[in-house]
C-alpha positions in Angstrom: -289.5 282.4 74.1 -287.5 281.7 70.9 -285.2 284.5 70.0 -285.6 285.6 66.4 -282.4 285.4 64.5 -281.1 286.2 61.0 -281.3 283.4 58.5 -279.1 282.4 55.6 -279.3 280.3 52.5 -279.3 277.0 54.4 -282.5 277.9 56.3 -284.2 279.3 53.3 -283.4 276.2 51.3 -284.9 274.0 54.0 -288.1 275.9 54.0 -288.2 276.0 50.2 -287.9 272.2 50.3 -290.8 271.9 52.7 -292.9 274.2 50.5 -292.0 272.1 47.4 -293.0 268.9 49.2 -296.3 270.5 50.3 -297.0 271.7 46.7 -296.2 268.2 45.3 -298.6 266.6 47.8 -301.4 269.0 46.7 -301.5 270.8 50.1 -300.7 274.2 48.5 -302.3 275.7 45.4 -300.0 277.2 42.7 -300.7 280.8 43.5 -300.2 280.3 47.2 -297.0 278.3 46.6 -295.6 281.1 44.3 -296.3 283.8 46.9 -294.7 281.8 49.7 -291.6 281.0 47.6 -291.2 284.7 46.9 -291.6 285.5 50.6 -289.0 282.9 51.6 -286.5 284.2 49.1 -286.6 287.7 50.7 -286.9 286.5 54.3 -284.1 287.7 56.6 -285.3 286.4 60.0 -286.5 283.0 61.2 -290.0 284.4 62.1 -290.5 285.3 58.5 -289.7 281.7 57.5 -291.9 280.3 60.2 -294.8 282.4 59.0 -294.7 280.8 55.5 -295.1 277.2 56.9 -297.2 277.9 60.1 -300.5 276.8 58.6 -299.2 273.6 56.9 -299.8 270.2 58.4 -297.2 268.9 61.0 -295.5 266.7 58.4 -294.2 270.0 56.9 -292.8 271.4 60.1 -289.5 273.2 59.9 -286.7 271.7 62.0 -285.0 275.1 62.5 -281.2 275.2 62.7 -280.0 276.7 65.9 -278.2 280.0 65.5 -274.5 279.9 65.4 -272.8 280.8 68.7 -271.1 284.2 68.6 -267.5 283.9 67.4 -264.6 285.2 69.4 -263.8 288.7 68.2 -260.7 288.9 66.0 -260.0 292.1 67.9 -258.7 290.1 70.9 -256.1 288.5 68.7 -255.0 291.8 67.2 -254.9 293.4 70.7 -252.7 290.5 72.0 -250.4 290.9 68.9 -249.9 294.6 69.5 -249.4 294.2 73.2 -247.0 291.3 72.7 -244.9 293.1 70.1 -244.8 296.3 72.2 -243.7 294.3 75.3 -240.4 293.3 73.7 -238.8 296.7 73.2 -240.4 298.0 76.4 -238.8 295.3 78.4 -235.7 297.3 78.9 -237.6 299.8 81.0 -239.7 297.3 82.9 -243.1 298.1 81.3 -242.6 295.1 79.0 -243.5 292.8 81.9 -247.0 294.4 82.2 -247.5 294.6 78.4 -246.4 291.0 78.0 -248.8 289.9 80.8 -251.7 291.8 79.2 -250.8 290.2 75.8 -250.9 286.7 77.3 -254.3 287.5 79.0 -255.8 289.0 75.8 -254.7 286.0 73.7 -256.6 283.4 75.7 -259.8 283.6 73.6 -258.1 283.7 70.2 -257.0 280.1 69.6 -256.9 278.4 66.3 -260.3 277.4 64.8 -261.0 273.9 63.4 -260.1 274.0 59.8 -258.6 277.4 60.1 -255.0 278.6 60.2 -252.9 277.1 63.1 -250.9 280.3 63.6 -253.2 283.2 64.6 -252.5 286.8 65.7 -253.4 285.7 69.2 -250.8 283.0 69.3 -248.1 285.3 67.9 -249.1 287.9 70.5 -248.9 285.3 73.3 -245.4 284.3 72.2 -244.2 287.9 72.0 -245.8 288.5 75.4 -243.8 285.6 77.0 -240.7 286.9 75.4 -241.4 290.4 76.7 -242.0 289.0 80.2 -238.7 287.0 80.1 -236.7 290.0 78.8 -238.2 292.3 81.5 -237.2 289.8 84.2 -233.7 289.6 82.7 -233.5 293.4 82.5 -234.6 293.8 86.2 -232.1 291.2 87.3 -229.3 292.8 85.3 -230.0 296.2 86.9 -230.0 294.7 90.3 -226.7 292.9 89.7 -225.1 296.0 88.2 -225.9 298.2 91.2 -222.9 298.8 93.5 
């Protein structure tokens, strides 16, 4: 079963082109063409577009674009950034190690997108997380060395 998904201008333009071709070939009368163009212009889901071309000959079948995969949530990058920044000052009390580790884990899904900025909040959070981990280790070693 095909999952009904939201459509955008690209899909609407494809279907309008098919309807235009069918109209030019004499397959659609003027009144029917006008009604279908209006329906395509207000369509929000793929099923509404399919309905407008379902009774046309196979030559006018719509090669539907697959829906875009869900994007990584930008929240993961912000979470990594907050945890990474918090890990640095908290490294003096040892909690920075845990916060830094959580920042590194949270930053795994927020890498740079093709054509997008190379420096993302997730990357900055990951760097701060590594710094927080390193400072926590240094703080623990310093405490162990300073003990009599």
